[in-house]
C-alpha positions as CSV (number, residue, x, y, z in Angstrom):
1,M,-23.3,27.0,-1.4
2,A,-19.9,28.5,-2.2
3,P,-17.2,26.0,-3.5
4,V,-14.6,24.9,-1.0
5,P,-11.2,26.4,-1.7
6,P,-8.1,24.2,-2.0
7,M,-5.8,23.7,1.0
8,D,-2.1,24.3,1.0
9,K,-0.2,21.0,1.2
10,R,2.1,22.1,4.0
11,D,-0.8,23.3,6.1
12,Y,-2.6,20.0,5.4
13,K,0.4,17.8,6.5
14,Q,0.9,19.9,9.6
15,T,-2.7,19.7,10.7
16,L,-3.0,16.0,9.7
17,H,0.0,15.2,11.9
18,G,-1.6,17.0,14.9
19,L,-4.9,15.1,14.4
20,Q,-3.1,11.8,14.1
21,V,-1.5,12.5,17.5
22,E,-5.1,13.0,18.8
23,L,-6.2,9.7,17.3
24,V,-3.4,7.9,19.2
25,K,-4.6,9.6,22.4
26,L,-8.1,8.4,21.6
27,Q,-6.9,4.8,21.0
28,R,-5.1,4.7,24.4
29,H,-8.3,5.9,26.0
30,F,-10.7,3.4,24.4
31,I,-8.3,0.5,25.0
32,R,-8.1,1.5,28.7
33,H,-11.9,1.8,28.9
34,R,-12.6,-1.3,26.7
35,D,-14.8,0.8,24.3
36,K,-16.1,-0.5,21.0
37,I,-16.1,2.0,18.1
38,L,-17.6,1.4,14.7
39,V,-17.3,4.0,11.9
40,I,-19.2,3.5,8.6
41,F,-18.1,5.3,5.4
42,E,-20.5,5.6,2.5
43,G,-20.5,7.6,-0.7
44,R,-20.4,7.4,-4.4
45,D,-17.6,5.7,-6.2
46,A,-14.4,7.9,-6.0
47,A,-15.9,9.9,-3.1
48,G,-12.6,9.5,-1.1
49,K,-13.5,6.8,1.4
50,D,-10.2,4.9,0.9
51,G,-8.0,8.0,1.4
52,T,-9.9,9.1,4.5
53,I,-9.7,5.7,6.2
54,K,-6.0,5.4,5.3
55,R,-5.2,8.7,7.1
56,I,-7.3,7.7,10.2
57,V,-5.6,4.3,10.7
58,Q,-2.1,5.3,9.5
59,H,-0.5,5.5,13.0
60,L,-2.9,3.4,15.1
61,S,-2.1,0.0,16.6
62,P,-3.1,-2.6,14.0
63,R,-4.0,-5.1,16.8
64,E,-6.9,-2.9,17.9
65,T,-7.8,-1.4,14.5
66,R,-9.6,-3.1,11.6
67,V,-10.7,-1.9,8.2
68,V,-13.6,-3.9,6.8
69,A,-14.2,-3.8,3.0
70,L,-16.3,-6.8,2.0
71,G,-16.5,-8.0,-1.6
72,R,-19.6,-9.1,-3.4
73,P,-21.8,-11.6,-1.4
74,S,-21.5,-15.3,-2.1
75,E,-24.4,-17.6,-2.8
76,A,-24.4,-18.6,0.9
77,D,-24.5,-14.9,1.9
78,R,-27.4,-14.2,-0.4
79,S,-29.4,-17.0,1.2
80,A,-28.7,-15.8,4.8
81,W,-30.1,-13.0,6.9
82,Y,-28.9,-9.8,5.2
83,F,-26.9,-8.5,8.1
84,Q,-25.4,-11.9,9.0
85,R,-22.1,-11.5,7.0
86,Y,-21.5,-8.1,8.7
87,V,-22.0,-9.3,12.3
88,P,-18.6,-11.2,12.6
89,H,-16.8,-7.9,11.7
90,L,-18.4,-5.8,14.4
91,P,-16.0,-4.4,17.1
92,T,-15.4,-6.1,20.4
93,A,-14.0,-4.4,23.5
94,E,-10.9,-2.3,22.8
95,E,-11.5,-2.3,19.0
96,F,-11.8,0.5,16.5
97,V,-13.5,-0.8,13.3
98,L,-14.0,1.2,10.1
99,F,-16.3,-0.1,7.4
100,N,-15.4,1.0,3.8
101,R,-19.0,0.6,2.6
102,S,-21.3,-1.4,4.8
103,W,-24.8,-2.9,4.9
104,Y,-25.9,0.3,3.1
105,N,-24.8,-1.3,-0.2
106,R,-28.4,-2.5,-0.3
107,A,-29.7,1.0,-0.3
108,G,-27.1,2.2,-2.9
109,V,-25.5,0.0,-5.5
110,E,-27.8,-3.0,-5.0
111,R,-30.9,-0.8,-5.4
112,V,-29.6,1.2,-8.4
113,M,-28.1,-1.8,-10.3
114,G,-31.0,-4.2,-9.5
115,F,-29.0,-6.6,-7.4
116,C,-31.9,-6.8,-4.9
117,D,-35.6,-6.8,-5.5
118,D,-38.2,-4.4,-4.1
119,D,-39.1,-6.7,-1.3
120,Q,-35.5,-7.1,-0.2
121,Y,-34.9,-3.4,-0.4
122,E,-38.0,-2.6,1.7
123,E,-37.2,-5.2,4.3
124,F,-33.7,-3.6,4.7
125,M,-35.1,-0.1,5.0
126,A,-37.6,-1.2,7.5
127,T,-35.1,-3.0,9.7
128,V,-31.8,-1.2,9.5
129,V,-32.5,1.5,12.0
130,D,-33.6,-1.2,14.6
131,F,-30.5,-3.2,13.8
132,E,-28.2,-0.2,14.4
133,Q,-30.0,0.7,17.6
134,M,-29.4,-2.8,18.9
135,L,-25.7,-2.2,18.2
136,V,-25.7,1.1,20.1
137,R,-27.6,-0.4,23.0
138,S,-25.1,-3.2,23.2
139,G,-22.4,-0.6,23.8
140,I,-21.0,0.0,20.3
141,K,-20.3,3.7,19.6
142,L,-21.6,4.0,16.0
143,F,-20.8,6.8,13.5
144,K,-22.2,7.0,10.0
145,Y,-20.5,9.3,7.4
146,Y,-21.7,10.0,3.9
147,L,-18.9,11.5,1.7
148,D,-20.6,13.7,-1.0
149,I,-19.1,14.8,-4.3
150,S,-20.3,16.6,-7.4
151,Q,-20.9,14.9,-10.7
152,A,-18.0,16.8,-12.3
153,E,-15.6,15.7,-9.5
154,Q,-16.6,12.1,-9.8
155,K,-16.0,12.0,-13.5
156,K,-12.5,13.6,-13.0
157,R,-11.5,11.1,-10.3
158,L,-12.7,8.1,-12.2
159,E,-10.7,9.3,-15.2
160,D,-7.7,9.7,-13.0
161,R,-8.1,6.0,-11.9
162,R,-8.0,4.8,-15.5
163,T,-4.8,6.7,-16.4
164,D,-2.8,6.3,-13.1
165,P,-1.0,2.9,-13.1
166,L,-0.9,3.0,-9.3
167,K,-4.7,3.2,-9.1
168,Q,-5.6,0.4,-11.5
169,W,-6.8,-1.8,-8.7
170,K,-9.6,0.7,-8.1
171,V,-11.0,0.4,-11.6
172,S,-14.1,-1.7,-11.8
173,A,-16.9,-2.4,-14.3
174,I,-19.3,-0.4,-11.9
175,D,-17.3,2.8,-12.6
176,N,-19.0,3.5,-16.0
177,E,-22.4,2.6,-14.5
178,A,-21.8,5.1,-11.7
179,V,-21.5,7.9,-14.2
180,K,-24.5,6.7,-16.3
181,H,-26.7,6.3,-13.2
182,W,-25.8,9.6,-11.5
183,A,-29.5,10.6,-11.1
184,D,-30.5,7.1,-9.9
185,Y,-27.7,7.1,-7.3
186,S,-28.8,10.6,-6.2
187,H,-32.4,9.4,-5.7
188,A,-31.2,6.3,-3.8
189,R,-28.9,8.4,-1.6
190,N,-31.7,10.9,-0.8
191,E,-34.1,8.1,0.2
192,M,-31.4,6.3,2.3
193,L,-30.5,9.4,4.2
194,A,-34.1,10.4,4.8
195,R,-35.3,6.9,6.0
196,T,-32.2,5.8,8.0
197,H,-31.3,9.0,9.8
198,S,-32.4,8.7,13.4
199,P,-31.6,10.5,16.7
200,L,-29.6,7.5,18.0
201,T,-27.9,6.6,14.7
202,P,-27.7,9.9,12.7
203,W,-26.0,10.5,9.4
204,T,-23.1,13.0,9.1
205,V,-22.6,14.4,5.6
206,V,-19.2,15.5,4.4
207,R,-18.6,17.8,1.4
208,A,-15.7,15.9,-0.1
209,N,-14.9,17.6,-3.4
210,R,-11.6,18.8,-1.7
211,K,-9.9,15.6,-0.5
212,R,-7.6,17.2,2.0
213,V,-10.2,19.4,3.5
214,A,-12.7,16.5,3.8
215,R,-10.2,14.1,5.4
216,L,-9.2,16.6,8.1
217,N,-12.8,17.5,8.9
218,V,-13.9,13.9,9.2
219,I,-11.1,13.2,11.7
220,K,-11.9,16.4,13.6
221,D,-15.6,15.6,13.8
222,L,-14.9,12.0,15.0
223,L,-12.5,13.2,17.7
224,L,-14.9,16.0,18.8
225,R,-17.7,13.5,19.4
226,L,-15.6,11.0,21.4
227,D,-14.4,11.4,24.9
228,Y,-10.7,10.9,25.7
229,E,-8.0,12.4,27.9
230,G,-5.8,15.3,26.8
231,K,-8.0,16.4,23.9
232,D,-6.8,19.5,22.1
233,E,-10.2,21.1,21.9
234,A,-9.1,23.9,19.5
235,L,-7.6,21.5,17.0
236,V,-10.6,19.2,16.7
237,L,-13.3,21.8,15.8
238,P,-14.6,20.9,12.4
239,N,-15.8,23.3,9.8
240,P,-19.7,23.2,9.8
241,D,-19.8,24.0,6.1
242,I,-17.8,20.8,5.4
243,V,-19.1,18.3,7.9
244,F,-22.6,18.5,9.3
245,A,-25.6,16.5,10.5
246,Y,-28.0,15.4,7.8
247,D,-31.2,17.4,7.5
248,E,-33.8,17.3,4.7
249,A,-33.1,20.9,3.9
250,C,-29.6,19.9,2.8
251,L,-31.2,18.5,-0.4
252,S,-32.5,21.8,-1.5
253,N,-30.0,24.4,-0.1
254,G,-26.9,23.2,-2.0
255,M,-25.2,21.5,0.9
256,I,-25.6,18.1,-0.8
257,A,-24.8,17.7,-4.5
258,V,-27.8,17.2,-6.8
């Protein structure tokens, strides 16, 4: 797959502004219709989840918009039903909730770093699709995005974190492990996508090496898939080479980083 070219900053800002206007239109619509929207963002460390979420919520009403980024589970959390600590954060009517990492921690970092055992992992993989389908049947509009970056890009971004004083809060002990365990994370990602992609709760993959391009295309894809009044149909068409539905072929045709 050909590399994604960089995007001019002026074009980026102009397009982002237009898309944020569309997001405000969307919010007016789902408040009026009492919709419940849940968006999950997954991806390797430094894949761009924070920046994408920031641009989505930047001009939305904070009363109806929530970003959920849970820390490590407590002892009580570890003794409870795995999904229990996520349930209180699910959207109610008129709410737009974005998860910066989610219950898929079990299929990613917990699996790779040994924070869960094989039985816990298999129990999660066997039940997560049923859990998500219950959410959808309850009226929640659920979207799952996996932001995918190359090994070289991850190394570059993690190094930027270490040297930028404004990004020090992002530096964690897991960063070095993320680089060391690249292949393990790739295997965990591949298994997660293959086993938890379903017609009702599909995965959408985003080629995220170019941050600006990735952010815009995530927003476009989300807007395209949701109904609201006054939609600018031409503006919200995503690039299918950047954002696309997961398919097993993506693992061999270069659409997903190896």
